[in-house]
C-alpha positions as CSV (number, residue, x, y, z in Angstrom):
1,M,-57.0,-10.6,10.6
2,V,-57.8,-13.7,12.7
3,V,-57.5,-13.0,16.5
4,L,-56.6,-15.9,18.8
5,R,-56.1,-15.8,22.6
6,F,-54.1,-18.7,24.1
7,G,-54.8,-20.6,20.9
8,T,-58.6,-20.1,21.1
9,Y,-60.4,-18.3,18.3
10,V,-61.7,-14.8,19.4
11,T,-62.8,-12.9,16.3
12,T,-62.0,-12.0,12.7
13,L,-61.3,-8.4,11.7
14,K,-62.5,-7.9,8.1
15,T,-62.5,-4.1,7.8
16,Q,-59.7,-1.5,8.0
17,G,-59.3,0.7,11.1
18,I,-57.8,0.9,14.5
19,R,-58.7,-1.9,17.0
20,W,-57.6,-2.5,20.6
21,I,-57.2,-6.1,21.8
22,H,-55.6,-7.0,25.1
23,P,-52.1,-8.2,24.3
24,V,-51.9,-11.0,26.9
25,G,-52.0,-14.4,25.1
26,R,-52.9,-12.7,21.8
27,T,-52.0,-14.1,18.5
28,L,-52.8,-12.4,15.2
29,K,-52.9,-14.2,11.8
30,R,-53.0,-12.1,8.7
31,I,-54.8,-13.9,5.9
32,P,-55.3,-12.1,2.6
33,T,-58.7,-12.7,0.9
34,R,-57.6,-11.4,-2.5
35,D,-57.3,-13.7,-5.5
36,T,-53.9,-15.5,-5.4
37,T,-52.1,-17.6,-8.0
38,L,-50.0,-20.7,-7.4
39,D,-47.5,-21.9,-9.9
40,I,-47.2,-25.7,-10.0
41,A,-43.7,-26.7,-11.2
42,T,-43.2,-28.9,-14.2
43,T,-43.5,-32.6,-13.3
44,T,-43.6,-35.8,-15.3
45,V,-46.8,-37.8,-15.2
46,V,-48.2,-40.7,-17.2
47,E,-51.4,-39.9,-19.2
48,R,-54.2,-42.3,-19.8
49,N,-52.6,-44.1,-22.7
50,G,-49.4,-44.8,-20.7
51,N,-47.2,-42.1,-22.3
52,P,-45.0,-40.0,-20.0
53,I,-45.6,-36.3,-20.4
54,Q,-44.3,-33.1,-18.7
55,I,-47.0,-30.9,-17.3
56,S,-47.2,-27.7,-15.2
57,A,-50.2,-25.6,-14.2
58,V,-51.3,-22.3,-12.6
59,V,-54.0,-22.4,-9.9
60,L,-56.1,-19.3,-9.1
61,Y,-57.6,-19.4,-5.6
62,R,-59.1,-17.2,-2.9
63,V,-59.5,-17.7,0.9
64,E,-63.2,-17.5,1.7
65,D,-63.3,-18.9,5.2
66,T,-60.6,-17.3,7.2
67,Y,-61.5,-19.4,10.3
68,K,-60.7,-22.7,8.5
69,A,-57.6,-21.2,7.0
70,A,-56.2,-20.1,10.4
71,I,-57.5,-22.9,12.7
72,D,-58.2,-26.1,10.7
73,V,-54.9,-26.3,8.9
74,E,-51.3,-25.5,9.9
75,N,-50.4,-23.5,6.8
76,Y,-53.0,-23.0,4.2
77,R,-50.5,-21.9,1.5
78,Q,-48.5,-25.1,2.0
79,F,-51.7,-27.1,2.2
80,I,-52.9,-26.1,-1.3
81,E,-49.5,-26.2,-2.8
82,D,-48.9,-29.8,-1.7
83,L,-52.4,-31.0,-2.8
84,S,-52.3,-29.1,-6.1
85,G,-49.3,-31.1,-7.3
86,A,-50.9,-34.4,-6.3
87,V,-54.3,-33.5,-7.9
88,V,-52.7,-32.4,-11.2
89,K,-50.9,-35.8,-11.4
90,R,-54.0,-37.8,-10.6
91,V,-56.4,-35.9,-13.0
92,S,-53.8,-35.9,-15.8
93,S,-53.7,-39.7,-15.7
94,T,-57.4,-39.9,-16.5
95,F,-57.1,-38.0,-19.9
96,P,-55.1,-38.8,-23.0
97,Y,-52.5,-36.3,-24.2
98,E,-54.3,-36.0,-27.6
99,S,-57.2,-37.9,-29.2
100,P,-58.1,-38.4,-32.9
101,D,-61.7,-38.2,-31.8
102,H,-62.5,-34.4,-31.5
103,S,-65.5,-35.2,-29.2
104,E,-63.2,-36.8,-26.6
105,P,-61.6,-34.5,-24.0
106,C,-57.8,-34.4,-24.0
107,L,-55.1,-32.5,-22.3
108,K,-53.7,-30.9,-25.4
109,V,-57.0,-29.1,-26.2
110,E,-57.9,-28.4,-22.6
111,T,-61.6,-28.2,-23.0
112,D,-64.1,-27.2,-20.3
113,D,-64.4,-30.9,-19.3
114,V,-60.7,-31.0,-18.5
115,S,-60.6,-27.7,-16.6
116,S,-63.7,-28.7,-14.6
117,A,-62.1,-32.0,-13.7
118,F,-59.0,-30.2,-12.3
119,V,-61.1,-27.6,-10.4
120,S,-63.6,-30.0,-8.9
121,E,-60.9,-32.5,-7.8
122,L,-58.8,-29.8,-6.2
123,Q,-61.7,-28.0,-4.6
124,E,-62.7,-31.3,-2.8
125,A,-59.2,-31.7,-1.6
126,V,-58.8,-28.2,-0.2
127,D,-62.2,-27.7,1.3
128,P,-60.9,-28.2,4.9
129,S,-58.8,-25.1,4.5
130,G,-61.6,-22.7,3.5
131,I,-60.1,-22.1,0.1
132,R,-62.2,-21.7,-3.1
133,V,-60.5,-22.8,-6.3
134,L,-61.3,-20.4,-9.1
135,S,-59.5,-22.0,-12.0
136,V,-56.7,-24.4,-12.9
137,R,-54.9,-23.8,-16.3
138,L,-52.2,-25.9,-17.8
139,N,-49.1,-23.9,-18.3
140,D,-46.7,-26.3,-20.0
141,L,-47.6,-29.6,-21.7
142,T,-45.2,-31.7,-23.8
143,Y,-44.2,-35.3,-24.2
144,A,-41.3,-36.4,-22.0
145,P,-37.9,-36.1,-23.8
146,E,-37.4,-39.9,-23.9
147,I,-40.4,-40.4,-26.2
148,A,-40.7,-36.9,-27.8
149,Q,-38.8,-38.0,-31.0
150,A,-40.9,-41.1,-31.4
151,M,-44.2,-39.2,-30.9
152,L,-43.1,-36.6,-33.5
153,M,-42.5,-39.4,-36.0
154,R,-45.9,-40.8,-35.2
155,Q,-47.6,-37.3,-35.7
156,Q,-45.8,-36.9,-39.0
157,A,-46.9,-40.4,-40.2
158,M,-50.5,-39.6,-39.2
159,A,-50.4,-36.3,-41.1
160,L,-49.0,-38.1,-44.2
161,I,-51.9,-40.6,-44.0
162,D,-54.5,-37.9,-43.7
163,A,-53.0,-36.1,-46.6
164,R,-53.0,-39.2,-48.7
165,K,-56.7,-39.8,-47.8
166,T,-57.5,-36.3,-48.9
167,I,-55.7,-36.8,-52.2
168,V,-57.4,-40.1,-52.9
169,E,-60.9,-38.6,-52.1
170,G,-60.2,-35.7,-54.4
171,G,-58.8,-37.9,-57.1
172,T,-61.9,-40.1,-57.1
173,E,-64.1,-37.1,-57.5
174,I,-62.0,-35.8,-60.4
175,V,-62.0,-39.2,-62.2
176,K,-65.8,-39.5,-61.7
177,D,-66.3,-36.0,-63.2
178,A,-64.0,-36.8,-66.1
179,V,-65.9,-40.0,-67.1
180,E,-69.2,-38.2,-66.8
181,R,-68.1,-35.3,-69.0
182,L,-66.7,-37.7,-71.7
183,Q,-70.0,-39.6,-71.7
184,S,-72.1,-36.4,-71.9
185,A,-69.9,-35.2,-74.8
186,G,-71.0,-38.4,-76.7
187,L,-67.7,-40.3,-76.3
188,E,-68.8,-43.8,-75.4
189,L,-66.2,-45.8,-73.6
190,G,-66.1,-49.6,-73.3
191,A,-65.6,-51.2,-70.0
192,A,-61.9,-51.9,-70.6
193,E,-61.3,-48.4,-71.9
194,R,-63.1,-46.8,-68.9
195,D,-61.1,-49.0,-66.5
196,A,-57.8,-48.0,-68.2
197,L,-58.8,-44.3,-68.1
198,V,-59.7,-44.5,-64.4
199,Q,-56.6,-46.3,-63.5
200,N,-54.3,-43.9,-65.4
201,L,-56.0,-40.8,-64.0
202,L,-55.8,-42.1,-60.4
203,V,-52.1,-42.9,-60.9
204,V,-51.4,-39.4,-62.3
205,I,-53.4,-37.5,-59.6
206,C,-52.2,-39.6,-56.6
207,S,-48.6,-39.9,-57.6
208,G,-47.9,-36.3,-58.8
209,D,-44.8,-35.7,-60.9
210,H,-43.5,-39.2,-60.6
211,A,-46.6,-40.8,-62.2
212,Q,-46.2,-43.3,-65.0
213,P,-49.4,-44.2,-66.8
214,V,-50.1,-47.9,-66.9
215,V,-49.9,-49.5,-70.4
216,Q,-52.1,-52.5,-70.9
217,V,-50.0,-54.7,-73.1
218,G,-52.7,-57.1,-73.7
219,A,-55.1,-54.5,-75.0
220,A,-52.5,-52.9,-77.3
221,A,-51.5,-56.2,-78.8
222,H,-55.2,-57.0,-79.4
223,G,-55.6,-53.7,-81.2
224,A,-52.6,-54.3,-83.4
225,N,-54.0,-57.7,-84.4
């Protein structure tokens, strides 16, 4: 309880009990010092790569300096609410929504680097109000509706490319092992035969059920002659 007389600070009552304060010119401001949450409504921002995203967050804070909260700002609750929305927009624009490089911080993963950036930026902004920011957590994070379908197609294409890369890498190892096993079994292959075998195995492995082995017409005709 912050006690003012004619607008001048008198004292702060921090413990429970009965107090007597002369009522003339007295103003009492109750300021809770418990942990409090603030829900930041969903808003559209532009992330670092220029894509519009929809983002919301939850801020956990505590009033540590009741004098500043009562005297230095008009309404400390409104103060942190207004600044939180602005800080979330500004910090979000410095990070990408997602990144193929796992070592690079991004909003989708919300690493310690991302959380620390939100907290430090907001703490600097609300310092005049005597508030300590404990954490800032993203609550909702999606692409904006106007680009959601396009980004979904992009993600599907990237997943298909990654799957193809895995198949090719596995197929290469299988073909290499097959050639080595044939040679260790005493089956010597000429350069043309080895190339044809490698080509057909890769076609079968990478193409699945729709594979059609490649027939070397020139080599077959040469054998017939």
